[in-house]
Residue, then its C-alpha position, 0 to 999 in steps of 0.5 A: x612284459x616278460x621277466x628273464x633270469x639266468x639259472x646258477x652258472x655252474x649248472x649251464x646256460x639256462x634261462x628262466x622266465x615268467x610273465x608280468x600278469x595273467x595276460x602274459x601268462x596266457x601268451x606264454x601258454x599259447x606260444x611256448x617251446x617244446x623245450x619249456x617246463x612250466x612251474x607253479x605253486x600247487x593249489x595257490x595263486x602264483x606266477x607261471x615260471x618257465x625253464x627253457x631246456x636245451x634242445x633234445x633235453x627233457x624235464x628228466x634232465x633238470x639238475x637239482x640246482x636248476x630245479x631249486x632255482x625255479x622252485x624258489x622263484x615261483x614260491x617267491x612270486x606267490x603272495x600266499x606261498x611266499x609267506x608260508x613254509x613247506x610249499x609244494x611246487x608242481x612242474x610239467x613240460x609245456x606240451x602237457x599244459x591243457x587250455x580249453x575255452x571254458x578256462x579263465x585267462x591264465x588258467x591251465x590244466x594238464x593232458x596227462x597228470x602222470x607227467x606232473x611232478x611235485x617238489x617240496x620247498x621248505x622255506x624261502x632261500x633269500x640267497x637264491x632269490x637275490x642271485x636270480x634277481x641280479x640277472x633279471x631282464x625285462x623285455x616285451x617280446x613278440x612271442x608269436x613271432x618267436x614261435x613262428x620263427x622256430x616253426x619255420x626253422x624246424x620245417x626247414x630242418x625236416x626238409x633238409x633231413x628228408x633230402x639227405x635221406x632220399x640222397x642216401x637211399x638213391x646212393x644205396x640203390x645205385x651201389x646195389x645195382x653196381x654190385x649186382x652188375x659186378x656179380x653178373x660180369x664175374x659170372x660171365x668171366x668164369x674160367x671153365x666157361x671160356x675158351x682160350x686160344x690154347x684150348x683152340x690150338x689143342x682141339x685139332x678142329x679147324x676154324x670152320x669147325x669151330x664156327x660150325x660148333x658155335x652156330 
């Protein structure tokens, strides 16, 4: 089971989601999207909350309002963190999550600690939590199938871009060849290298003499 929420409307169309338990968390870790940002209460047990950004965005693009929504939600879903004030919430891109065979189910580390940021949550804001809970939807998605569909779409897009690139390169090559041929043709047509009928008439040479000169 995965729970989906909608971030504040004035920030844009953003989805926030989290797993029911550590087993769903494990699946979310495994089949995340490049646009996903992971949130967790620092040094405490909590839900793994994810924010799905728009394509092309990074976690530098998260607005303060959406960041507050995610931080409040992860604090509210921490048994210990929900009871105390001044809780630190860490967040990082999904691609920075590190999973090894020795880790427990749902446990993660980081590839690069410099890619991990911290936000301080002073207290629970019920207004934010209530607004998020009104948008809550429960689903049992096939996370693997969703990820494979995204991979297939990305492969198709890369192939399309490659074909378009090759087409542009071929058109550029043909245009360069055409320009080269035009320059060569113009060189042959230079006036001072040509003999006109007027030049022949004024040369006082016979046709036979001209032919002999040519030979």
